[in-house]
C-alpha positions in Angstrom: 0.0 0.0 0.0 2.8 2.4 0.9 4.6 1.6 -2.4 1.4 2.3 -4.4 1.1 5.7 -2.6 4.7 6.5 -3.4 4.1 5.6 -7.0 1.0 7.8 -7.2 2.9 10.7 -5.6 5.7 10.2 -8.1 3.2 10.2 -11.0 1.7 13.5 -9.7 5.1 15.1 -9.4 6.0 13.8 -12.9 2.9 15.4 -14.4 3.6 18.7 -12.6 7.2 18.8 -13.9 6.0 17.9 -17.4 3.2 20.5 -17.4 5.0 23.1 -15.3 4.9 25.7 -18.2 1.1 25.5 -18.4 0.7 25.8 -14.6 3.0 28.8 -14.5 1.3 30.6 -17.4 -2.2 30.1 -16.0 -1.1 31.4 -12.6 0.6 34.4 -14.1 -2.4 35.3 -16.3 -4.7 35.0 -13.2 -2.5 37.3 -11.1 -2.0 39.8 -13.9 -5.8 40.0 -14.6 -6.5 40.4 -10.9 -3.9 43.1 -10.6 -5.3 45.0 -13.6 -8.9 44.8 -12.3 -7.9 45.7 -8.7 -5.5 48.6 -9.6 -7.0 50.1 -12.7 -10.6 48.9 -13.4 -12.5 48.6 -10.1 -13.2 52.0 -8.5 -12.2 52.2 -4.9 -14.9 52.4 -2.3 -14.4 54.1 1.1 -16.3 53.5 4.3 -16.7 55.7 7.3 -18.7 55.3 10.5 -20.4 57.6 12.9 -21.8 56.6 16.3 -24.8 57.8 18.2 -26.1 57.1 21.7 -29.7 56.8 22.9 -30.1 58.5 26.3 -32.9 57.9 28.7 -33.3 61.2 30.7 -36.6 60.4 32.3 -35.9 57.2 34.3 -32.7 57.5 36.5 -33.4 54.0 38.0 -32.5 51.2 35.6 -34.5 48.0 36.0 -35.2 45.1 33.8 -38.2 46.7 32.2 -36.4 49.9 31.5 -33.4 48.0 30.1 -35.7 46.1 27.7 -37.5 49.3 26.6 -34.1 51.0 26.0 -32.9 48.1 23.9 -36.1 48.1 21.8 -35.8 51.8 21.3 -32.2 51.5 20.1 -33.5 49.0 17.5 -36.2 51.4 16.6 -33.8 54.3 16.1 -31.5 52.0 14.0 -34.5 51.2 11.7 -35.3 54.9 11.6 -31.8 55.7 10.3 -32.7 54.5 6.8 -36.2 55.9 6.7 -37.2 58.3 3.9 -37.6 61.3 6.3 -34.0 60.9 7.7 -32.5 60.4 4.2 -34.4 63.3 2.7 -33.3 65.6 5.5 -29.6 64.5 5.1 -29.7 65.0 1.3 -31.2 68.5 1.6 -28.9 69.5 4.4 -25.6 68.6 2.7 -26.6 68.5 -1.0 -25.7 64.8 -1.2 -25.8 63.8 -4.9 -28.0 60.8 -4.4 -31.7 60.0 -4.2 -33.2 58.5 -1.1 -33.2 55.0 -2.6 -29.5 55.3 -3.8 -28.4 56.7 -0.5 -30.1 53.8 1.4 -28.0 51.3 -0.5 -24.8 53.1 0.7 -25.8 53.0 4.4 -25.8 50.4 7.1 -27.4 51.5 10.3 -26.9 49.0 13.2 -27.9 48.8 16.8 -24.9 47.6 18.8 -25.9 44.6 20.9 -26.4 45.1 24.7 -25.6 48.9 24.4 -27.4 52.1 23.8 -25.3 52.8 20.7 -26.3 53.1 17.1 -23.7 53.0 14.3 -24.1 54.6 10.9 -21.7 53.2 8.2 -21.6 54.9 4.9 -19.8 54.2 1.6 -18.6 56.8 -0.8 -16.4 57.3 -3.9 -13.9 59.2 -1.8 -12.9 59.2 1.9 -14.3 62.7 2.4 -17.7 61.8 0.8 -18.1 58.7 3.0 -17.4 60.6 6.2 -19.7 63.5 5.1 -22.6 61.1 4.4 -22.1 59.2 7.7 -22.1 62.4 9.7 -25.0 64.0 7.9 -27.2 60.9 8.2 -26.3 60.6 11.9 -27.1 64.2 12.5 -30.4 63.9 10.6 -31.3 60.8 12.7 -30.6 62.7 15.9 -32.9 65.6 14.7 -35.7 63.3 13.5 -35.5 61.3 16.8 -36.5 64.3 18.9 -40.1 63.9 20.0 -40.4 60.3 18.7 -40.3 58.9 22.3 -40.8 61.3 25.3 -37.9 61.2 27.7 -35.3 60.0 25.2 -33.0 61.7 22.9 -30.3 60.7 20.4 -26.9 62.5 20.0 -23.7 61.9 18.0 -20.9 60.8 20.3 -18.3 59.8 17.7 -18.3 61.7 14.3 -17.0 59.9 11.2 -13.5 60.8 9.9 -12.2 60.2 6.4 -10.6 56.7 6.2 -7.0 56.6 5.1 -7.5 53.5 2.9 -10.4 52.3 0.7 -12.6 49.5 2.1 -12.6 47.8 -1.3 -11.1 46.5 -3.4 -8.6 44.7 -1.2 -5.8 44.6 -3.6 -3.5 42.4 -1.6 -6.2 39.9 -0.9 -7.3 39.8 -4.5 -3.8 39.1 -5.6 -3.4 36.2 -3.1 -6.7 34.7 -4.1 -5.8 35.0 -7.8 -2.5 33.3 -7.1 -4.2 30.4 -5.3 -7.0 30.2 -7.9 -4.5 30.3 -10.8 -2.5 27.4 -9.3 -5.6 25.3 -8.8 -6.9 26.0 -12.3 -3.4 25.5 -13.8 -3.1 22.1 -12.0 -6.5 21.1 -13.2 -5.7 22.0 -16.8 -2.3 20.2 -16.5 -3.9 16.9 -15.3 -6.6 17.3 -17.9 -4.0 17.6 -20.7 -2.2 14.6 -19.3 -5.4 12.6 -19.3 -6.0 13.2 -23.0 -2.4 13.0 -24.0 -1.5 9.5 -25.4 2.1 10.3 -26.1 4.9 8.3 -24.5 7.2 10.9 -22.9 9.9 8.9 -21.2 11.1 5.3 -20.7 9.5 5.1 -17.3 6.1 5.8 -18.8 6.6 3.2 -21.4 7.5 0.6 -18.8 4.3 1.5 -16.8 2.1 1.4 -19.8 3.4 -1.7 -21.5 5.0 -3.6 -18.7 8.2 -4.2 -20.6 11.8 -3.3 -19.9 13.5 -0.6 -22.1 16.7 -1.8 -23.6 17.8 1.4 -25.3 16.6 4.8 -26.3 17.2 6.9 -29.4 18.0 10.5 -28.7 16.0 13.2 -30.4 17.9 15.1 -33.2 16.4 18.4 -34.2 16.8 20.1 -37.6 19.3 22.7 -36.3 21.7 20.0 -35.1 21.5 18.2 -38.5 22.2 21.5 -40.4 25.1 22.3 -38.0 26.6 18.9 -38.6 26.4 19.3 -42.4 28.1 22.7 -42.3 31.1 21.4 -40.4 33.7 19.6 -42.7 35.0 16.3 -41.6 38.6 15.9 -40.4 39.4 13.4 -43.2 38.4 16.0 -45.8 40.6 18.6 -44.3 43.6 16.2 -44.1 43.2 15.2 -47.7 43.1 18.8 -48.8 
């Protein structure tokens, strides 16, 4: 059993050596295409986040019922963050170049579990735009939240700042994934070529296929070697001359 495994491993390595050019070319093409797409084709997207807090100013004593109500209100305010009224107020306040539907697709408003915090994540074509959208939507949410529930108010505790790097595309990750995918596809193509190739490449393969011993091999002589031999005069010809 161990010998069979060793033979199979040797066969795999032999195929990889024989088809190494194909594997390398497929891998290089995959990495180059990924690099072109990541660096020159795909537009970078930036992401910024603002944080709000929901404050209960009417009930100083916190019990289970109050905590449950606060948690439900945080979820309510998170849902309110992508409502038409909040988005319309943000667009008019800062002249955001999107409609309400387009802006909602760029936002992720989330209630942080077991806290009174709400986060507003915004995407933009530039770092400044992403931060501006997040801050304006957070401010609009705080304004619209006034009067929704008596005794509670929402305020911005952490304004968004322009991110130093884009959130996507992740160029390094894309190149690594392209490298791995290229190797896998290259290996698949190599073994597929080997499966359909009926040519005998070496004496070892002939022994495996036919089960006979190889007594001798004839070296391959290319046309260039033959022409070079014809051009060179023989020693006997030079001696006779």
